[in-house]
PAFILO-299925 format. One record per atom (N, C-alpha, C): residue in one letter; x, y, z. Coordinates in steps of 0.02 Angstrom, whole numbers, padded with zeros to 5 digits, always signed. Layout:
<rs>
AXYZ
...
</rs>
This chain:
<rs>
X+00042-00060+00000
X+00000+00000+00000
X+00044+00063+00000
X+00032+00107-00049
X+00074+00167-00054
X+00058+00216+00003
X+00111+00247+00031
X+00098+00296+00085
X+00063+00357+00055
X+00017+00386+00095
X-00018+00446+00072
X+00029+00506+00069
X+00021+00545+00017
X+00061+00607+00012
X+00035+00659+00060
X+00082+00692+00093
X+00062+00745+00138
X+00041+00807+00099
X-00013+00839+00121
X-00036+00901+00087
X+00016+00955+00098
X+00033+00989+00044
X+00082+01043+00049
X+00045+01107+00065
X+00063+01138+00120
X+00031+01199+00142
X+00060+01258+00104
X+00017+01298+00074
X+00040+01355+00035
X+00056+01413+00082
X+00110+01449+00066
X+00129+01509+00104
X+00093+01571+00079
X+00055+01563+00024
X+00020+01620-00004
X-00039+01640+00039
X-00052+01705+00042
X-00111+01730+00076
X-00172+01713+00033
X-00233+01715+00062
X-00293+01703+00021
X-00295+01749-00041
X-00275+01812-00031
X-00276+01859-00087
X-00227+01838-00142
X-00166+01822-00123
X-00115+01802-00172
X-00135+01738-00208
X-00163+01691-00171
X-00185+01627-00200
X-00242+01638-00250
X-00290+01680-00232
X-00347+01691-00276
X-00329+01737-00335
X-00282+01781-00325
X-00257+01822-00381
X-00224+01777-00433
X-00185+01728-00409
X-00152+01681-00455
X-00203+01640-00493
X-00257+01619-00459
X-00311+01582-00491
X-00345+01625-00544
X-00359+01687-00527
X-00391+01733-00573
X-00346+01747-00633
X-00282+01758-00621
X-00234+01772-00675
X-00227+01711-00722
X-00245+01652-00697
X-00241+01592-00739
X-00298+01589-00790
X-00345+01636-00783
X-00401+01639-00830
X-00466+01611-00804
X-00466+01587-00742
X-00526+01557-00713
X-00566+01610-00674
X-00607+01646-00711
X-00641+01704-00681
X-00696+01684-00632
X-00743+01642-00653
X-00799+01625-00610
X-00778+01584-00548
X-00734+01534-00556
X-00710+01499-00496
X-00676+01547-00447
X-00638+01595-00474
X-00604+01644-00431
X-00655+01686-00394
X-00706+01709-00430
X-00757+01751-00400
X-00794+01714-00344
X-00813+01651-00357
X-00849+01612-00306
X-00807+01606-00242
X-00743+01592-00250
X-00699+01585-00191
X-00686+01652-00157
X-00681+01704-00197
X-00671+01771-00169
X-00729+01792-00125
X-00790+01778-00148
X-00849+01798-00110
X-00852+01762-00043
X-00828+01700-00041
X-00824+01663+00022
X-00774+01696+00069
X-00715+01713+00041
X-00663+01745+00082
X-00684+01814+00106
X-00722+01851+00065
X-00745+01918+00084
X-00794+01913+00142
X-00834+01860+00144
X-00880+01850+00201
X-00841+01841+00265
X-00783+01807+00260
X-00741+01796+00319
X-00705+01860+00340
X-00687+01900+00290
X-00645+01960+00303
X-00675+02018+00263
X-00732+02045+00286
X-00770+02094+00246
X-00734+02160+00234
X-00684+02177+00274
X-00649+02240+00266
X-00583+02234+00228
X-00572+02175+00200
X-00510+02164+00161
X-00521+02194+00091
X-00493+02253+00080
X-00505+02289+00018
X-00472+02256-00042
X-00415+02222-00031
X-00381+02187-00086
X-00427+02133-00115
X-00457+02094-00071
X-00503+02041-00094
X-00563+02070-00131
X-00590+02125-00103
X-00650+02155-00133
X-00634+02185-00201
X-00577+02217-00209
X-00559+02247-00273
X-00545+02193-00325
X-00515+02138-00304
X-00504+02083-00351
X-00571+02053-00373
X-00618+02048-00327
X-00686+02025-00344
X-00720+02073-00392
X-00707+02138-00383
X-00734+02189-00430
X-00709+02176-00501
X-00645+02159-00506
X-00616+02145-00573
X-00652+02085-00604
X-00665+02034-00563
X-00701+01975-00588
X-00772+01994-00610
X-00806+02035-00571
X-00874+02055-00586
X-00877+02097-00651
X-00825+02135-00664
X-00821+02171-00728
X-00824+02123-00786
X-00788+02068-00780
X-00783+02019-00835
X-00847+01978-00842
X-00883+01968-00787
X-00947+01932-00792
X-01004+01979-00810
X-00989+02045-00811
X-01039+02097-00827
X-01098+02098-00779
X-01084+02081-00717
X-01135+02086-00664
X-01129+02156-00634
X-01158+02205-00668
X-01148+02275-00648
X-01183+02294-00583
X-01238+02261-00568
X-01273+02275-00505
X-01230+02255-00445
X-01202+02194-00449
X-01158+02171-00394
X-01094+02212-00392
X-01069+02230-00451
X-01008+02270-00454
X-01019+02337-00420
X-01076+02369-00433
X-01091+02433-00402
X-01090+02428-00326
X-01124+02376-00300
X-01128+02368-00227
X-01060+02356-00196
X-01020+02314-00228
X-00954+02297-00199
X-00907+02357-00206
X-00909+02392-00263
X-00866+02451-00272
X-00884+02505-00221
X-00948+02514-00209
X-00971+02563-00160
X-00946+02545-00090
X-00945+02480-00076
X-00919+02456-00012
X-00843+02470-00007
X-00807+02461-00062
X-00735+02475-00063
X-00722+02549-00047
X-00764+02593-00073
X-00756+02665-00060
X-00768+02679+00014
X-00817+02645+00044
X-00830+02655+00115
X-00771+02630+00157
X-00739+02576+00135
X-00682+02549+00171
X-00623+02598+00167
X-00611+02625+00107
X-00554+02670+00096
X-00572+02720+00041
X-00592+02779+00061
X-00613+02830+00012
X-00554+02860-00026
X-00494+02843-00006
X-00435+02867-00041
X-00406+02816-00089
X-00441+02761-00098
X-00420+02710-00146
X-00456+02722-00212
X-00417+02740-00263
X-00446+02759-00328
X-00485+02703-00361
X-00464+02641-00350
X-00496+02584-00384
X-00570+02577-00368
X-00589+02593-00306
X-00659+02589-00287
X-00702+02634-00331
X-00679+02696-00340
X-00716+02743-00382
X-00715+02721-00456
X-00658+02692-00477
X-00653+02668-00546
X-00704+02613-00560
X-00707+02564-00515
X-00753+02508-00526
X-00826+02530-00520
X-00839+02578-00476
X-00907+02605-00472
X-00925+02641-00538
X-00876+02676-00566
X-00886+02708-00631
X-00901+02657-00685
X-00865+02601-00685
X-00878+02548-00735
X-00948+02519-00727
X-00969+02509-00665
X-01036+02483-00653
X-01089+02530-00680
X-01079+02595-00670
X-01126+02645-00694
X-01124+02652-00770
X-01064+02645-00798
X-01056+02648-00871
X-01097+02592-00903
X-01100+02535-00870
X-01137+02478-00896
X-01211+02479-00881
X-01234+02534-00850
X-01305+02541-00833
X-01335+02598-00873
X-01382+02583-00915
X-01412+02633-00960
X-01438+02694-00922
X-01419+02753-00945
X-01442+02815-00915
X-01400+02840-00857
X-01346+02802-00839
X-01304+02821-00782
X-01235+02846-00804
X-01229+02864-00868
X-01163+02882-00894
X-01133+02944-00859
X-01175+02993-00845
X-01150+03053-00811
X-01123+03037-00742
X-01158+02992-00706
X-01134+02970-00640
X-01069+02931-00647
X-01064+02893-00702
X-01002+02856-00714
X-00943+02904-00721
X-00953+02958-00758
X-00900+03008-00767
X-00879+03039-00701
X-00927+03052-00657
X-00910+03081-00592
X-00864+03035-00554
X-00877+02970-00557
X-00835+02922-00521
X-00767+02913-00554
X-00765+02913-00621
X-00700+02911-00655
X-00658+02972-00637
X-00691+03030-00632
X-00655+03091-00614
X-00628+03087-00542
X-00667+03056-00498
X-00644+03046-00429
X-00582+03001-00428
X-00585+02947-00468
X-00528+02901-00472
X-00466+02937-00499
X-00476+02978-00551
X-00420+03014-00582
X-00393+03069-00537
X-00435+03097-00494
X-00411+03146-00446
X-00361+03115-00398
X-00371+03050-00384
X-00326+03013-00339
X-00267+02983-00376
X-00277+02966-00440
X-00225+02933-00480
X-00228+02962-00551
X-00203+03024-00560
X-00215+03061-00623
X-00181+03034-00685
X-00132+02990-00678
X-00098+02964-00737
X-00114+02891-00751
X-00169+02868-00725
X-00189+02798-00735
X-00223+02793-00803
X-00189+02761-00850
X-00214+02758-00919
X-00277+02715-00926
X-00285+02667-00882
X-00345+02625-00884
X-00406+02668-00866
X-00399+02710-00815
X-00454+02753-00795
X-00471+02802-00852
X-00418+02830-00882
X-00428+02877-00937
X-00463+02845-00996
X-00446+02782-01010
X-00476+02747-01067
X-00551+02739-01056
X-00572+02718-00996
X-00643+02708-00984
X-00681+02774-00977
X-00647+02826-00953
X-00677+02892-00953
X-00691+02914-01025
X-00642+02903-01069
X-00651+02920-01140
X-00709+02880-01170
X-00712+02816-01155
X-00766+02773-01181
X-00835+02801-01161
X-00840+02826-01099
X-00904+02852-01076
X-00921+02918-01111
X-00870+02960-01121
X-00882+03022-01158
X-00907+03008-01228
X-00876+02959-01262
X-00897+02942-01330
X-00967+02910-01331
X-00983+02874-01278
X-01050+02846-01273
X-01103+02902-01269
X-01087+02954-01231
X-01132+03011-01226
X-01133+03052-01291
X-01076+03054-01325
X-01072+03090-01389
X-01121+03060-01440
X-01130+02995-01436
X-01174+02961-01485
X-01246+02955-01459
X-01261+02986-01401
X-01328+02985-01373
X-01370+03038-01409
X-01416+03017-01451
X-01455+03063-01491
X-01505+03104-01450
X-01513+03087-01387
X-01559+03125-01344
X-01525+03188-01317
X-01459+03191-01321
X-01423+03249-01296
X-01423+03305-01348
X-01429+03368-01326
X-01422+03424-01372
X-01353+03421-01405
X-01348+03444-01467
X-01286+03439-01506
X-01227+03472-01471
X-01238+03529-01439
X-01182+03564-01407
X-01153+03524-01349
X-01197+03489-01311
X-01174+03447-01256
X-01138+03385-01283
X-01166+03356-01335
X-01134+03297-01365
X-01065+03314-01390
X-01058+03371-01421
X-00993+03392-01448
X-00942+03402-01392
X-00963+03427-01335
X-00918+03435-01278
X-00891+03367-01255
X-00934+03317-01257
X-00913+03249-01237
X-00862+03221-01288
X-00872+03236-01352
X-00824+03213-01402
X-00756+03244-01389
X-00754+03308-01375
X-00692+03343-01363
X-00657+03315-01301
X-00695+03305-01247
X-00666+03278-01185
X-00641+03207-01195
X-00677+03168-01235
X-00655+03100-01250
X-00589+03100-01287
X-00583+03143-01336
X-00520+03149-01374
X-00463+03173-01331
X-00477+03219-01285
X-00425+03243-01239
X-00397+03186-01197
X-00442+03142-01174
X-00420+03085-01133
X-00377+03037-01175
X-00396+03027-01238
X-00358+02982-01281
X-00288+03010-01294
X-00284+03075-01307
X-00218+03106-01319
X-00174+03103-01258
X-00205+03110-01199
X-00166+03105-01137
X-00139+03034-01128
X-00181+02984-01144
X-00159+02914-01140
X-00097+02903-01183
X-00100+02926-01245
X-00043+02917-01292
X+00019+02949-01263
X+00013+03011-01239
X+00071+03046-01212
X+00100+03010-01151
X+00057+02985-01107
X+00080+02951-01046
X+00116+02886-01062
X+00086+02847-01107
X+00117+02781-01122
X+00181+02790-01162
X+00180+02836-01211
X+00241+02848-01250
X+00297+02877-01207
X+00279+02908-01150
X+00328+02936-01105
X+00356+02887-01055
X+00328+02826-01053
X+00352+02776-01006
X+00416+02743-01030
X+00462+02732-00985
X+00526+02699-01003
X+00513+02625-01021
X+00470+02593-00983
X+00457+02522-00994
X+00382+02508-00991
X+00345+02522-01045
X+00274+02505-01046
X+00265+02430-01041
X+00210+02408-01010
X+00198+02336-01005
X+00141+02316-01053
X+00122+02252-01051
X+00072+02228-01099
X+00004+02262-01090
X-00012+02282-01028
X-00073+02319-01016
X-00072+02386-01053
X-00014+02420-01050
X-00006+02485-01083
X-00012+02477-01159
X+00020+02426-01187
X+00018+02416-01259
X-00052+02399-01283
X-00089+02361-01242
X-00159+02347-01260
X-00200+02412-01262
X-00191+02453-01211
X-00230+02515-01207
X-00212+02563-01264
X-00148+02572-01278
X-00130+02618-01332
X-00150+02589-01401
X-00152+02523-01405
X-00177+02491-01466
X-00251+02507-01475
X-00289+02503-01420
X-00361+02519-01423
X-00372+02591-01443
X-00331+02635-01414
X-00337+02707-01430
X-00322+02718-01504
X-00269+02687-01529
X-00250+02695-01599
X-00306+02672-01645
X-00341+02619-01626
X-00396+02594-01667
X-00454+02644-01667
X-00467+02675-01610
X-00521+02725-01605
X-00507+02785-01650
X-00444+02806-01651
X-00426+02866-01691
X-00407+02847-01763
X-00422+02784-01781
X-00414+02758-01849
X-00341+02755-01873
X-00296+02746-01826
X-00226+02732-01845
X-00217+02656-01840
X-00246+02622-01889
X-00253+02549-01886
X-00187+02512-01885
X-00139+02535-01925
X-00074+02501-01928
X-00036+02511-01863
X-00044+02570-01832
X-00013+02581-01766
X-00044+02534-01715
X-00110+02525-01719
X-00144+02480-01673
X-00117+02409-01680
X-00109+02387-01742
X-00083+02320-01755
X-00013+02312-01724
X+00028+02364-01731
X+00096+02362-01703
X+00094+02357-01627
X+00050+02396-01596
X+00047+02395-01523
X+00020+02329-01496
X-00027+02299-01531
X-00053+02234-01509
X+00002+02180-01513
X+00042+02184-01565
X+00098+02137-01571
X+00148+02146-01514
X+00160+02209-01496
X+00205+02224-01441
X+00175+02201-01374
X+00108+02205-01370
X+00074+02182-01309
X+00085+02107-01299
X+00079+02069-01353
X+00091+01996-01349
X+00162+01982-01329
X+00209+02017-01360
X+00280+02007-01344
X+00295+02024-01271
X+00267+02080-01249
X+00277+02103-01180
X+00248+02053-01130
X+00190+02025-01147
X+00158+01975-01104
X+00204+01914-01097
X+00230+01890-01153
X+00272+01831-01153
X+00337+01842-01115
X+00361+01904-01113
X+00423+01920-01079
X+00413+01935-01004
X+00351+01945-00984
X+00336+01962-00914
X+00348+01903-00867
X+00359+01919-00804
X+00365+01867-00753
X+00299+01829-00750
X+00303+01764-00739
X+00242+01721-00738
X+00191+01749-00689
X+00213+01773-00632
X+00168+01798-00580
X+00128+01858-00603
X+00153+01894-00654
X+00120+01954-00680
X+00078+01940-00743
X+00080+01879-00768
X+00045+01863-00831
X-00029+01850-00818
X-00068+01903-00827
X-00141+01897-00820
X-00170+01871-00885
X-00190+01808-00886
X-00214+01777-00948
X-00281+01807-00972
X-00318+01838-00926
X-00379+01872-00946
X-00362+01931-00991
X-00310+01967-00974
X-00287+02023-01015
X-00259+01997-01081
X-00225+01940-01078
X-00198+01911-01140
X-00255+01894-01189
X-00310+01868-01163
X-00368+01854-01205
X-00394+01919-01236
X-00394+01973-01197
X-00415+02038-01223
X-00370+02061-01280
X-00305+02049-01272
X-00256+02068-01324
X-00270+02031-01389
X-00279+01965-01383
X-00291+01924-01443
X-00357+01944-01477
X-00408+01956-01436
X-00473+01977-01463
X-00467+02044-01500
X-00431+02091-01469
X-00421+02157-01500
X-00380+02152-01564
X-00330+02108-01562
X-00288+02098-01621
X-00329+02072-01680
X-00373+02024-01667
X-00415+01997-01720
X-00463+02050-01748
X-00491+02090-01703
X-00536+02144-01725
X-00499+02195-01767
X-00438+02209-01747
X-00397+02257-01785
X-00382+02232-01855
X-00365+02168-01861
X-00350+02140-01927
X-00412+02142-01972
X-00471+02132-01944
X-00533+02137-01983
X-00543+02207-02010
X-00529+02256-01967
X-00536+02327-01987
X-00487+02342-02044
X-00426+02318-02037
X-00375+02330-02089
X-00395+02298-02154
X-00423+02237-02150
X-00445+02203-02211
X-00502+02240-02246
X-00545+02270-02206
X-00603+02305-02234
X-00587+02374-02259
X-00536+02405-02231
X-00518+02474-02248
X-00444+02479-02265
X-00429+02499-02324
X-00358+02509-02343
X-00331+02567-02303
X-00276+02555-02268
X-00246+02607-02225
X-00188+02638-02264
X-00194+02702-02281
X-00143+02735-02321
X-00090+02770-02279
X-00091+02760-02213
X-00043+02794-02170
X+00027+02765-02181
</rs>
């Protein structure tokens, strides 16, 4: 009879362990386990913010709103709570203006966060295409959206060592401003940067986003001859 193997006790904290599970691409299993851990430790903001990231991917905006609001109550100086609350509102029809208020709160705390700027721009453009808005208000949203995009480009191009998250975001921006070949270049760099990153930093959920964006970019290029 073979001797039973002893269980190896992990030195990782619950947060580190669940972050690794989430980074492996297992969103729903991560979320289920996170919610259990949050019940045990309701004021652990790291666990709650990681759960917010999971909820973004499952598009459960109602739960995301509640949890993000709780994160703000735990620490009103943590920009991520306002950011996730903004995302929840962005995903709720008619709440775009409230989403912008929360993105602005997040940016007041972390003004050079390109992820926050990207979603703020997305919300401005969403309002720009809202036919219920008077033209002058819609135009203001277009201008503010473009300002955010230009700031993203300047911030990322000014970084000494952009990572795969940065290349994904600047690729997305390039696609929005119709610099399709630049977008293709940045998505390729995002893949390369991901492959070169430390394993602990390789978020496979973001990698899926990169591949999805890359495929969408190639379709746009095929449909539209880019003369740049």
